C-alpha positions in Angstrom: -43.0 -16.7 -24.4 -39.9 -18.4 -25.9 -36.6 -16.6 -26.2 -34.9 -16.3 -29.5 -31.5 -18.0 -30.1 -29.8 -14.6 -29.8 -31.5 -13.9 -26.5 -30.6 -17.4 -25.1 -27.0 -16.9 -26.1 -26.9 -13.4 -24.5 -28.5 -14.8 -21.3 -26.0 -17.6 -21.2 -23.1 -15.2 -21.6 -24.5 -13.0 -18.8 -24.7 -16.0 -16.5 -21.1 -17.1 -17.3 -19.8 -13.5 -16.8 -21.7 -13.1 -13.5 -20.5 -16.5 -12.2 -16.9 -15.6 -13.2 -17.2 -12.3 -11.4 -18.5 -13.9 -8.3 -15.7 -16.5 -8.4 -12.9 -14.0 -9.0 -14.2 -11.5 -6.4 -14.3 -14.3 -3.8 -10.6 -15.2 -4.6 -9.7 -11.5 -4.3 -11.5 -10.9 -1.0 -10.1 -14.1 0.5 -6.5 -13.2 -0.4 -7.0 -9.7 0.9 -8.4 -10.7 4.3 -5.8 -13.4 4.8 -2.8 -11.3 4.1 -3.7 -7.6 4.7 -2.5 -7.6 8.3 -0.1 -10.5 8.1 2.3 -9.2 5.5 4.2 -6.8 7.7 4.4 -5.8 11.4 5.9 -2.3 11.1 9.3 -1.6 12.5 11.0 1.7 13.4 12.8 2.2 10.1 12.4 4.2 6.8 9.7 7.0 7.0 8.8 6.1 10.6 12.2 7.4 11.8 10.9 10.9 11.1 8.1 10.3 13.6 10.5 8.9 16.2 12.7 12.0 15.9 9.8 14.2 16.9 8.5 11.8 19.6 12.0 11.5 21.2 12.6 15.3 21.1 9.2 17.0 20.8 9.2 20.6 19.7 6.2 22.2 18.0 3.2 20.0 17.5 2.0 22.1 14.6 5.4 22.0 12.9 5.4 18.2 13.2 1.8 17.8 11.8 2.1 20.3 9.0 5.8 20.1 8.3 7.1 18.6 5.1 7.5 14.9 4.5 9.8 14.9 1.5 8.0 17.5 -0.7 4.5 17.3 0.7 2.5 17.6 3.9 1.0 14.5 5.5 -0.8 15.9 8.5 -3.5 13.3 8.6 -0.9 10.5 8.5 1.0 12.1 11.4 -2.2 12.7 13.4 -2.7 8.9 13.2 0.9 8.5 14.3 0.3 10.5 17.5 -2.9 8.6 18.2 -1.1 5.3 17.7 1.8 6.5 20.0 -0.5 7.4 22.8 -2.9 4.3 22.6 -0.7 1.5 21.1 2.9 2.4 21.7 3.8 3.1 18.1 2.8 -0.3 16.7 1.5 1.5 13.6 -1.3 -1.0 13.4 -3.8 1.8 13.4 -2.4 3.0 10.0 -3.0 -0.4 8.5 -6.5 -0.7 10.0 -7.5 2.8 8.7 -6.1 1.9 5.3 -8.2 -1.3 5.2 -11.3 0.5 6.5 -11.1 3.3 4.0 -10.4 0.9 1.1 -13.5 -1.2 2.1 -15.6 1.9 2.4 -14.5 3.2 -1.0 -15.2 -0.1 -2.6 -18.6 -0.4 -0.9 -19.5 3.2 -1.8 -18.6 2.9 -5.4 -20.4 -0.5 -5.7 -23.5 1.1 -4.1 -23.4 4.1 -6.5 -23.5 1.6 -9.4 -27.1 0.8 -8.4 -28.1 4.4 -7.7 -29.7 5.0 -11.1 -30.2 1.4 -12.2 -33.2 0.3 -14.2 -34.8 -3.0 -13.2 -33.5 -4.8 -16.3 -30.0 -3.6 -15.6 -29.6 -5.1 -12.1 -27.7 -8.2 -13.3 -25.2 -6.2 -15.3 -24.8 -3.7 -12.5 -24.2 -6.6 -10.0 -21.4 -7.9 -12.1 -20.0 -4.4 -12.3 -20.2 -3.9 -8.5 -18.4 -7.2 -7.9 -15.7 -6.0 -10.4 -15.3 -2.7 -8.6 -15.0 -4.3 -5.2 -12.5 -6.9 -6.5 -10.3 -4.3 -8.2 -10.1 -2.2 -5.0 -9.4 -5.3 -2.9 -7.0 -6.9 -5.4 -3.7 -8.5 -4.2 -1.5 -5.4 -4.9 -3.6 -3.4 -2.4 -2.2 -5.7 0.3 1.3 -4.4 -0.5 0.0 -0.8 -0.2 -1.8 -1.4 3.0 1.3 -3.0 4.6 3.4 0.1 4.9 2.0 2.7 7.4 3.0 5.8 5.5 1.0 4.7 2.4 -2.2 5.4 4.4 -2.1 8.9 2.9 -3.1 7.5 -0.5 -6.2 5.8 1.0 -7.1 8.9 3.0 -6.7 11.1 -0.1 -8.8 8.7 -2.2 -11.6 8.6 0.4 -11.6 12.4 0.9 -11.8 12.9 -2.9 -14.7 10.6 -3.1 -16.5 12.5 -0.3 -15.6 15.9 -1.9 -17.0 14.8 -5.3 -20.3 13.8 -3.8 -20.6 17.0 -1.8 -19.6 19.1 -4.8 -22.3 17.3 -6.8 -24.9 18.2 -4.1 -23.8 21.8 -4.2 -24.5 21.9 -7.9 -28.0 20.7 -7.4 -30.8 23.4 -7.8 -33.6 24.0 -5.2 -31.4 23.9 -2.1 -32.2 26.1 0.8 -29.6 28.7 1.8 -28.7 27.0 5.2 -28.2 23.7 3.5 -26.1 25.2 0.7 -23.9 27.1 3.3 -23.5 23.8 5.3 -22.4 22.1 2.1 -19.9 24.8 1.3 -18.4 24.6 4.8 -18.1 20.8 4.2 -16.4 21.5 0.8 -13.9 23.9 2.5 -13.0 21.3 5.2 -12.6 18.5 2.7 -10.4 20.7 0.5 -8.2 21.7 3.4 -7.9 18.1 4.5 -6.9 17.0 1.0 -4.2 19.7 0.8 -2.6 18.5 4.1 -3.0 14.8 3.3 -0.8 14.2 0.2 1.0 16.1 -2.5 -1.5 15.2 -5.2 -4.4 16.5 -3.1 -4.5 19.7 -5.2 -5.4 17.8 -8.5 -8.0 15.7 -6.6 -9.6 18.8 -5.4 -9.9 20.4 -8.9 -11.2 17.2 -10.4 -13.9 16.9 -7.7 -15.0 20.6 -8.0 -15.2 20.8 -11.7 -16.7 17.3 -12.5 -20.3 18.3 -11.5 -20.0 21.3 -13.9 -18.6 19.3 -16.8 -20.8 16.2 -16.5 -24.2 17.9 -16.1 -26.0 19.2 -19.2 -27.4 22.5 -17.8 -24.9 25.2 -16.8 -26.1 26.5 -13.4 -24.1 29.7 -13.4 -24.5 30.6 -9.8 -23.5 27.2 -8.5 -20.7 26.9 -11.0 -19.3 30.3 -10.1 -19.4 29.4 -6.4 -17.4 26.2 -7.0 -15.0 28.1 -9.2 -14.4 30.6 -6.4 -13.7 27.7 -4.0 -11.2 26.3 -6.5 -9.5 29.7 -6.9 -9.2 30.0 -3.1 -7.7 26.5 -2.9 -5.2 27.4 -5.7 -4.2 30.6 -3.8 -3.7 28.6 -0.5 -1.7 26.0 -2.4 0.4 28.6 -4.0 1.1 30.4 -0.7 1.9 27.3 1.4 2.7 24.3 -0.8 3.9 25.5 -4.3 7.5 26.1 -3.2 8.0 22.4 -2.4 6.6 21.5 -5.8 9.8 22.8 -7.4 9.9 23.0 -11.2 7.2 20.5 -11.9 5.2 22.9 -14.1 8.4 23.7 -16.0 9.0 20.1 -16.7 5.4 19.6 -17.9 5.9 22.6 -20.3 9.2 21.4 -21.6 8.8 19.1 -24.7 12.1 17.5 -24.1 10.7 16.1 -20.8 7.5 14.7 -22.3 8.9 11.4 -23.6 10.3 10.4 -20.2 7.2 11.5 -18.3 4.9 9.7 -20.8 6.9 6.5 -20.4 6.8 6.7 -16.6 3.0 7.5 -16.7 2.2 4.4 -18.9 4.4 2.2 -16.7 2.4 3.2 -13.6 -0.9 2.5 -15.4 0.5 -1.0 -16.3 1.5 -2.0 -12.8 -1.0 -4.8 -12.4 0.1 -6.5 -15.6 3.8 -5.9 -14.8 3.5 -7.7 -11.4 1.3 -10.4 -12.8 3.4 -11.3 -15.9 6.7 -9.4 -15.7 6.5 -9.1 -19.6 7.3 -5.6 -21.0 5.0 -6.0 -24.0 2.0 -7.2 -22.0 2.5 -4.4 -19.5 2.7 -1.7 -22.2 -0.5 -3.1 -23.9 -2.3 -3.2 -20.6 -1.3 0.3 -19.7 -2.3 1.6 -23.2 -5.7 -0.2 -22.9 -6.3 1.4 -19.5 -5.5 4.8 -20.9 -7.8 4.2 -23.9 -10.6 3.0 -21.7 -10.2 6.1 -19.5 -10.4 8.5 -22.5 -13.3 6.7 -24.2 -15.3 6.5 -20.9 -14.9 10.2 -20.3 -15.9 11.1 -23.8 -19.1 8.9 -23.6 -20.0 10.3 -20.2 -19.6 13.9 -21.4 -21.7 13.2 -24.5 -24.5 11.5 -22.5 -24.7 14.0 -19.6 -28.2 14.6 -18.5 -30.3 17.6 -17.4 -31.0 16.0 -14.1 -27.4 15.2 -13.5 -25.9 11.8 -12.7 -24.2 11.3 -9.3 -22.6 8.1 -10.6 -21.1 9.8 -13.7 -19.9 12.9 -11.7 -18.2 10.9 -9.0 -16.6 8.3 -11.3 -15.3 11.0 -13.6 -13.9 13.0 -10.7 -12.0 10.0 -9.3 -10.8 9.0 -12.8 -9.6 12.4 -13.7 -8.1 13.1 -10.3 -6.1 9.9 -10.1 -5.0 10.2 -13.8 -3.6 13.7 -12.9 -2.1 12.3 -9.8 -0.1 9.8 -11.9 1.0 12.6 -14.2 2.1 14.6 -11.2 4.1 11.6 -9.9 5.6 11.0 -13.4 6.7 14.6 -13.7 8.3 14.4 -10.3 10.0 11.1 -10.6 10.8 10.4 -14.2 14.6 10.6 -14.7 15.4 10.6 -11.0 16.4 7.0 -10.8 13.3 5.8 -8.9 11.4 3.2 -10.8 7.8 3.5 -11.8 7.1 0.0 -10.8 6.3 0.9 -7.2 3.3 -1.1 -5.7 2.0 2.0 -3.8 0.9 3.6 -7.1 -1.2 0.5 -7.9 -4.0 2.1 -5.8 -4.2 5.0 -8.4 -4.4 2.5 -11.2 -7.1 0.5 -9.4 -9.3 3.5 -8.8 -8.8 4.5 -12.5 -9.8 1.0 -13.7 -12.9 0.9 -11.4 -14.0 4.4 -12.4 -13.6 3.8 -16.1 -15.6 0.5 -15.9 -18.4 2.3 -14.1 -18.6 5.0 -16.8 -18.4 2.6 -19.7 -21.0 0.1 -18.5 -23.3 2.9 -17.6 -23.3 3.9 -21.3 -23.8 0.5 -22.8 -27.3 -0.9 -23.3 -27.0 -3.3 -26.2 -26.3 -6.9 -25.3 -23.1 -7.4 -27.4 -21.5 -4.3 -25.8 -22.4 -5.4 -22.3 -21.1 -8.9 -22.9 -17.9 -7.5 -24.4 -17.4 -5.1 -21.5 -18.1 -7.9 -19.0 -15.5 -10.1 -20.7 -12.9 -7.3 -20.6 -13.6 -6.7 -16.9 -13.1 -10.4 -16.1 -9.8 -10.4 -18.1 -8.6 -7.3 -16.3 -9.5 -8.8 -12.9 -7.7 -12.1 -13.8 -4.6 -10.1 -14.6 -4.8 -8.2 -11.3 -5.3 -11.4 -9.3 -2.2 -12.7 -11.1 -0.1 -10.4 -8.9 -0.6 -12.7 -5.8 2.8 -14.4 -6.1 4.6 -11.0 -6.4 2.9 -9.9 -3.1 3.8 -13.1 -1.3 7.3 -13.3 -2.7 8.8 -9.9 -3.2 6.7 -7.5 -1.2 6.4 -9.8 1.8 10.2 -10.6 1.7 11.0 -6.9 1.5 8.8 -6.0 4.4 9.7 -9.0 6.6 13.4 -8.2 6.2 12.7 -4.6 7.4 10.8 -6.2 10.3 13.8 -8.4 11.1 16.2 -5.5 10.8 14.1 -3.7 13.3 14.7 -6.6 15.6 18.5 -6.2 15.2 18.3 -2.5 16.1 16.1 -3.3 19.1 18.9 -5.6 20.3 21.5 -2.9 19.6 23.1 -5.0 16.9 24.6 -3.4 13.8 23.9 -5.6 10.8 25.8 -4.5 7.6 23.0 -6.0 5.5 20.6 -3.4 6.9 22.9 -0.5 5.9 23.3 -2.0 2.5 19.5 -2.3 1.9 18.2 0.8 3.7 21.1 3.2 4.1 22.6 4.6 7.3 21.0 7.1 9.6 23.5 8.7 12.1 20.6 9.4 14.5 19.3 5.8 14.4 20.8 4.5 17.6 19.5 7.4 19.7 16.0 6.8 18.4 16.4 3.1 19.2 17.4 4.0 22.8 14.3 6.1 23.1 12.1 3.3 21.8 13.7 0.9 24.2 13.2 3.2 27.2 9.6 3.9 26.3 8.9 0.2 25.3 7.7 1.2 21.9 7.0 -0.9 18.8 9.1 -4.1 18.9 9.7 -3.8 22.6 6.0 -4.1 23.6 4.8 -6.8 21.2 5.6 -10.5 20.7 8.2 -11.8 20.3 10.3 -8.7 21.4 8.5 -8.3 24.7 9.5 -11.9 25.6 13.2 -11.1 25.7 14.9 -12.1 28.9 12.0 -14.2 30.1 12.4 -17.9 31.1 11.4 -20.1 28.2 9.3 -22.6 30.2 7.2 -19.7 31.7 6.4 -18.3 28.3 5.6 -21.1 25.9 2.4 -23.2 26.3 3.8 -26.2 24.5 7.1 -27.3 23.1 7.0 -29.6 20.1 9.7 -30.7 17.6 9.4 -29.5 14.0 11.7 -29.7 10.9 14.2 -26.9 10.6 17.8 -26.0 10.2 20.3 -23.2 10.6 22.1 -22.1 7.4 24.3 -19.3 8.5 25.8 -17.8 11.7 27.5 -14.4 11.9 28.9 -12.4 14.8 27.8 -8.8 14.8 29.1 -5.8 16.7 26.7 -4.1 19.2 26.3 -0.4 19.6 26.9 -0.8 23.4 30.3 -2.3 22.9 29.3 -6.0 23.1 28.5 -8.5 20.4 25.6 -10.6 19.2 24.7 -13.2 16.6 22.8 -13.2 13.4 21.1 -16.5 12.4 19.4 -17.5 9.2 17.6 -20.7 8.5 14.3 -22.4 7.9 11.5 -24.0 9.8 8.3 -25.9 9.0 5.5 -25.6 11.6 2.6 -27.8 10.4 0.3 -26.5 13.0 0.1 -23.3 10.9 0.0 -24.3 7.2 0.4 -20.8 6.0 2.8 -19.6 8.7 0.6 -16.8 9.7 1.1 -15.1 13.1 4.4 -16.9 13.6 7.7 -15.6 14.8 11.1 -16.9 15.9 12.6 -17.0 19.4 16.1 -17.9 20.3 17.0 -19.2 23.8 20.1 -20.1 25.6 19.6 -22.5 28.5 16.1 -21.6 29.7 16.2 -17.9 28.9 15.0 -16.1 25.7 18.0 -14.1 24.3 16.8 -13.2 20.8 14.0 -13.3 18.2 13.3 -13.0 14.5 10.8 -13.2 11.7 9.9 -15.5 8.9 11.2 -13.5 6.0 11.2 -15.5 2.7 9.6 -18.3 0.7 11.8 -21.4 0.3 10.7 -23.5 -2.7 13.9 -25.6 -2.3 12.8 -26.7 1.2 9.3 -27.6 0.0 10.8 -29.6 -2.9 12.7 -31.8 -0.5 10.2 -32.1 2.3 6.6 -32.9 1.7 4.6 -31.4 4.6 1.3 -29.8 5.3 2.9 -26.3 5.1 1.7 -24.4 2.1 4.2 -23.9 -0.8 3.7 -20.1 -0.6 4.2 -19.9 3.2 7.3 -18.1 4.3 9.5 -20.8 5.9 12.9 -19.0 5.7 13.7 -16.9 8.8 16.1 -14.3 10.0 16.8 -13.9 13.7 19.2 -12.0 16.1 20.3 -12.8 19.6 22.4 -11.4 22.5 23.8 -14.6 24.2 24.6 -14.3 27.9 27.2 -17.1 27.7 29.4 -17.7 24.7 30.1 -21.3 25.8 26.5 -22.5 25.7 24.6 -23.4 22.5 21.5 -21.6 21.3 18.1 -23.1 20.5 15.8 -21.8 17.9 12.0 -22.1 18.2 9.0 -21.3 16.0 6.5 -19.4 18.1 2.7 -18.8 17.5 2.4 -15.2 18.5 -1.2 -15.6 19.6 -1.3 -18.9 21.5 2.5 -19.0 22.5 2.7 -22.6 21.3 6.3 -23.3 20.3 8.2 -25.9 18.3 11.9 -26.6 18.6 13.4 -26.5 15.2 17.2 -26.3 15.5 20.3 -25.8 17.7 23.4 -23.7 17.1 26.7 -23.4 18.8 27.8 -19.8 19.3 30.5 -19.0 16.8 33.9 -17.7 18.0 34.6 -16.1 14.6 32.3 -14.8 11.9 32.0 -17.7 9.5 31.4 -17.4 5.8 28.0 -19.1 6.3 25.5 -19.6 3.6 24.9 -16.7 1.2 21.1 -16.5 1.6 19.0 -13.7 0.2 22.1 -12.0 -1.4 20.3 -11.5 -4.7 17.3 -10.0 -2.9 19.4 -7.6 -0.8 21.4 -6.5 -3.9 18.2 -5.9 -5.8 16.6 -3.7 -3.2 19.9 -2.2 -2.0 20.4 -0.8 -5.5 17.1 1.1 -5.6 17.7 3.6 -2.9 20.6 6.0 -2.2 22.7 4.4 0.5 25.1 7.1 1.7 24.4 10.6 3.0 26.0 12.2 -0.1 23.9 10.0 -2.5 20.7 10.9 -0.6 21.5 14.6 -0.6 22.2 14.5 -4.4 19.0 12.6 -4.9 16.9 15.0 -2.8 18.3 18.0 -4.7 17.5 16.4 -8.0 13.9 15.5 -7.1 13.3 18.9 -5.4 13.9 20.4 -8.8 11.7 17.8 -10.5 8.7 18.4 -8.3 6.4 16.7 -5.7 6.6 12.9 -5.2 4.2 10.7 -3.4 
């Protein structure tokens, strides 16, 4: 039987869209796997200091686990912290690994659900949709979210809400035996409690998961619906008794018309994060965020109108995730709008990704005519292309930010006080005591390369010693907390044995002894424009290092070190400066940009915390 011209055109369009989906998903997966664990090796700064305060002076374990982190409880994150402390010496790698695992499980689960009620003739379209869902959840911005340990709470909450929405749908099924139904209710209770103590937006994820099976199933099963409503009421009471006080005046802000414009603006800006980081254009970002919001509303309306008597697990779960994460963004917007903290924070990109994936599932599930399916497929590929466009932001801004934090962690490990750290991250009066504890216990930087190599003879550590292009651009004397002094070095190095500069660090030696170390912190297009080498243009070749020389009269040598193989290449020498020179003003624009985002003095931080405590919960 010959196909009509319209059928041939539709078939050709399906093939093009499927091929594009496969290509873009391959690009997304490759970028994710190459950079997810290489972007940042966590240092003992920022939120992690709260963990160190407890570990250095343990009081009540329960108060640590269930105490407030800002305005919410992050018990599951802190449980991982304790496991990581016991097993891995506070490397915080376990947080990153759990984030990756949960993200992959969520992507795989949603992709699998796409096929759960698929007809034979829909398999090609569903395969394209599955690739889209996986690619969105493993898109470049997720690498920036995975990097920071305390962002694991978002992935845990997302995974728990997925599980809760599935179990709630099972509870709503008829013809279950009493023991099975009781077991499901126990599971629901455990998941609800876990969500409440995982993140501040857990409460809205719970309500979305519990009520979606009722809303997106045609028959109203009063007994099951009543049972789920009772669970929701118990959750609300528990939240009111334990967590509502920290939420401050968020409800008041949502009910005040004068606040709505600011909240709405913040909300749309969070929805537009992928376009913002891909293009940087305000108009494109606003259009993208508006389209995501429109797609969300349309998909929910269509799913509600087409709800079936037998119930759809796909529709119920996708609607639950979409509604829950939309409400999460509203909660964040109500808490942060007007506080001075920008909406363009990569960690909220996870919410946007879940919303986009869920809306796509609901929309494609409703479309059966060829032209609608082709249009939906084209829209998904355009969305995915925009999300993949954020790669350069991740490699440039996010990696530079995190690598500077890592390098600042090196300065603290060496007892050096770098004014640039205070400018960028603020000052913590308890910081030096926490660093002494980490040094005594050999935690974090002190038990991993290159930090653990400090004081060792160079020729007994490195396996090879080559020469490679490099240079020192600035040298600065720094005061040490122990009364001595040290040196800060910035420069660049090109190690062609690692074209993307992955798993590389910096070591500084004096004579034959390692006296300092550092990290590759920034991309340097100026270096690449003058030197044509095998090193990739997006590789970080600019480094920041610190050293504690034993003899001020001997020069220093800087080496690039492969942290896995311990192969080294000698890139530059430096005489120890007798005075702090002007040096080269590297990364000043970057430090000013990030330093202006956060309160830097104790008074500024106190004023900010008071302001946002009134505003409501933040994530």
